[in-house]
N, C-alpha and C positions, 0 to 999 in steps of 0.2 A: 496288183497289190493283194497280199494275203491278210485276212483278219483272223485273230485268234481270241477265243473266250476260254479262260481257264476256270473250270468249275471247281476243282479240288486241287489244292497245292500239293506238291510232292512232300512226302513225309518219310524220311529214312530211305528204305529200299522201295517204298511204294511210289510208283510214278504218278506224276500229275495227270489229271484228266482234262484234256483240252479238246475243244471243237475248233476246227479251222475251215476256211473256205476262201475262194478267189472272188474278188469284187468284179462284177460284170458292169454294173451301172451305179452311179451315185448321183442322186437328184436332190439338191438343196431346195427345200420349200420355205425356209426362213433362216434367220441367223442361228437358230438353235435346233432346227428340225431338218432331217433329211431322210430319204428313202434309199436304202442300199439293197441291190439285188446281188445275191451271192450264189455261186455255183461250185461244183467240185467239193462239196462239203465232206469232211472226214473227221474222224475221232481218234485220238490216241489215249491209251491208258484205261480204256473201258470198252465193254462189249454191250452195255445197256443204253447209252446215250446215242441219239441219232441226229439231233438238230440243235441249233442255237436255242438258248433259253432266255425268256424275259427275266431280267434281273436289274435291280437298281444298284447292286454291289459288285456283280461279276460282269464287267464291261468288256467290250470288244477293243482289241489293241491292234493298230496297224503295224505291219511288219517293217515297213520302210520309215514311216513317219513317227511311230511311237504314240500317235494320237489315240485317245481313249474316248469311247462313246458308250451309251447304255441302250439296251434294246427295250422298247416299250410295246412292240407288237411283232409277232412272227406270222407271216403268211406262207402257206405251202400250197402245192398244186392241188391238194384235196379240199382247200377252203373255197367252196363253191359260191359263197356269198360275196367274195371280193375278187375273184379271178376276172381280170379284164373288166372291172367295174365301169371304167370310163369309155369303153368301146361298145356302142349300142349294137353293132353288127356281129360281135363275137358270139359264136355258137358253141364254144367248147363245153359248156355245162350241158346243153341239150344233146350234143353228140355223145357225151359220156353217159348220160341217162338212157338214151336210146340203145347205145352199144351194150349196156348191161343185159339186155334181153334179146339180142340179135341172134346169137347162136347158143343153143342149149347143150353145154358140154356134159350134162348129166346123162344124156343119151349114150348108148354104147357105141353108136356110129352116127354122128350128126350129119355126115356128108353122104351116107349110103342110102340104101333102100329103106323107105319108111316102115316096112313091115317089121 
């Protein structure tokens, strides 16, 4: 299923600005709350937008069902406070932090002779 969020409606010859993505998982946590994982995110009509936006007025619309929902929180891969928060053995944040200082690419040749 494809979800679309229209940020700016089309106006004359100006195209609409839309963000779209493919639903990977949908987990209902209550009758009115769910978590949706989206991949293959794209944008049409703009070069500045890169992700879905939290909005109480610009909802997500399902391509097949036409159902609408609103975004209350957006998590991305750089959000280190919530990445795999329920998995105590996840080490992705630690690996990312250690990896930042593993190779110094400011050196002219990080793999060669240290002289």
